[in-house]
N, C-alpha and C positions, 0 to 999 in steps of 0.2 A: 669656157672662157668668155662666153657672151656676157657674163655678169660684170666683167671688167669694164665694159662699155655702157653699163647701166647706171644712170644717175641715182636710181633708187637703191642700188647696191651700196654706193659710196655714202649715201645718207644713212643707211643702216649701220655701216662700219663706224661712221662718226658717232651715231647714237650709242653704240656699244662703248666707245671711248668716253663719251660724255657721261653716260650712266654709271660706268664703273668708277670713274674719277670721283663723282660725288658720293657714290655708295661708300667708297673707302674713306673719303674725306670726313663724312659724318660719322661713320662707324668707328674708325680709329680715333677720331676726335673725341668721341664719347668715352673711349677706353683710356684716354690720357687723364692723369691726375691734375686737373686744373685747380682744384681747391683742396684744402686739408680736410681730414675726416675720413670716415669709412668709405670704401669703394664698393658700390652696389653693382652686382652682376646684372640684376634686373634692369638697371638703367642702361647698361651697354647693350643688352639683348634687345630691349625695346627700340633703341635707336637703330640698330642694324635692321630689325624687322620692319619698322615704319619707313626707313629709308628705302628698303627693297620694294615695299608696296608702292610707295610714292613714285619711284623711278620707273618701275615696271608699268605703272599706269600711264606714265608720261611718254615712254618710248616703246612700249610693247607693240603698238600698231606700226612702228617704223622698222624695228629690227627683231622683235620678239622679246626684247628685254631680258637677255640672258645674264648680263653683267657678271659672269662667272665662267672661266674657262672649262670647269668641270661640267657645267650645264651644256655648253656648246659641244663638248666631247660626247656627252650623252646623246644629244640630237644627231651627231655624226654616227655613233654606234647604232642608233635606231633608224638609220637611213632616212632621216627627215630633213637633211640639208646636204649640200654639196661639200666635198673636201675643200674646194677652193674658198668657199664662203667661210667654212669653219676656221681655216688657217688665218684669214684676215680678221675674223671676229676675235680669235684668241690673241693675236698681235695687238689689236686695238684695246682689248681688255687689260693686257699686261701694261701697255703704255698708260692707259687711264689710271690703273692702280698706282703706278709710279708717280704720276702727276698728283694724285690724291694724297699720297704719302708726303710728297714734297710740300704741298700746301699746309699739311699738318706739322711740318718740320719734325718728323719722327724718323728720319732716315737712319738714325743710330739705334732705333728700337729693335729688339729681337724678340721673337716668340720662343720661349723656352718651356720645357716640360716642368710640371709640378713635381715636387719631391715625392718619390714613391711610385711615379708613373713611368713605366718602361716605354721604349720606343715602339714596340709591337702593340702595346695597349693603346697608345695614342693614335697610331695609324689605324687600328681597328675601329676606334670610335669615329674617326674622320670618315672612314668607309661607310659606316651606317648612317651618320648624320647626312652625308651627301646623298646616299641612296634614298632616304625618306624625302629629301628636298626634290630630287629628280622625279620620283613617283608622283609627288604632289603637283609639280609643274606639268608633267605629261597629262595628268588626270584633269586638271582644271582648264587646260588649253586644248584638249582633244576635240577636234571639230566633229567627230562621230558621236559625241555624247549629247543626248537629248535632255532637255529640261535642266540645263546648268543653272544653279541658283547662286546668288551672291556675286561678289567681286573676285575674279581670278587673282588680281594683284594683291588684294588683302589676304587671300588664302595663302599665297606664296609668302607674303610678309610674315604671317603667323608661323609658317614652316621654318623660315629663317630665324624667327625669335626662339622657338623651342630648340633649334639647333645650337644657338648661342647660349641658351640657358644650360644646356648639357655640355657644351664645348669647353667652358672654363675648367672642367675636370682635368682634361689632359694637357691644357695649355694655359699659359699666363703671359700677359704682356709686361715685359720688363725692359727698362732702358739700360743700355750698356755701351761703353765705348770700345769694348774688346770683342773681336770676332775670332772664330776658329773654324777650321775645316770640319771638325766634328759637329759643331752647331749648324753649319751650312748643310751637311748631309742629313742631319736630323730634320731640319726644316724642309728639305727636298722630299724626304720620305713621308713625313707626316702631312704636310700641307700641299703637296703636289701629287705624289703617288697615291696616297690614301683617297683624296677626293676624285681622282680620275678613275680609280677602280670602283669606288662607290657610284659614280655617275654612270659608268658602263653597266654595272649590275642593276641599277635602277631602270635604265632604258630597256635592258633585256627582260627584266622582271615584268614591266608594264606591257611592253610590245609583244611578248611571246607567251606570257602566262596570265596576267590579270585581264588584259583586254587586247587580245592578239589582233594584229593588222594582217588581213588576208592579202598579202602582196608576194609576188614571186621574186625569185632572185634577180631576174632581168630588170624588173621595175625598181628594185632597191639599188642595183648598180647604176641605173640611169639617174637616179636621184643623187647618188654619191658623185657621179661624173658631172653633174650640173647640167643635165639636158635642158634645153631652152623650152620654157612653157609657151603657151599661146601668147601672141603678141599683145602688148598693152597699148591700145590706140592712143591714150592720153600721153603716155611716155614717148611714143613715136612723134606725136605732134610737138612735144616739148623739145625733143632733140632736133626736129626740123627747124624750129624757131631759133634755137641756139646756133645751128649750122648756118642758117641764113644770115644771122647777125654777124657771125665771124667772116663769112664770105663777103659781106658788104664792106666790112672794115678792111679786109685785105684788098678788095677791089679799089677802094678809095685811096689806100696807101700806095698801091703799085701803079694805078692808072691815072688817077685824077690829081694826086698830090703834085707832080711836077708841073702841071698846067695852072695850078693855083697861084695867084698873084696877091701879094700883101699890099693893100692900099692904105695910105695914111690920109 
């Protein structure tokens, strides 16, 4: 729970909200039919991929640039972040996605399956699309990897792009004023259950098979519990400055304010 008192933690949570909001805003905005004419899948995929690369480059050093609950869940499964942080990240990402949709004014849009695509097929595709994305993220951000070439953010953006080039197979963005419980369950399974399973599979695949992390159970549990790392001296000094300022304000209000006289 030490993270709750950390200013860096709250900056990271806000960064996830900010990044997810603009990722959804640009991606869903590109998927809307703003003009007449053919709708190009490549246009949408490139917008999602470039938005991901740009935002990850912008906030990656603050929060890691997950901008996706499935990616955060993958890091949790891989014991690379605490449960407390993961919960706040996911909440911030969901709120950011809602805000991004609100800006696009597409709150009545539904993701529906293409004709001929079953629920199981769509869920399976989402599993594998998310798995390749998580493996890419884990690989390009792995601190153990020597000689990393190129931009990690750009690599992840390309991974998002190929996922969206493949993704229009099982899904299609349609606008509708009618909702149903069947559609809601379909969305829940395809776009939540599928990515979560794929994220977990990607984390286990990379951390236990492709490039295993030699960590014991106790070390993994300590990470999940959010054990406090070594103290950050700069953050301590920042907290001391903030505390001193607050104390000074309280002192002035409680002790000196009654003795102050207004002179005209």
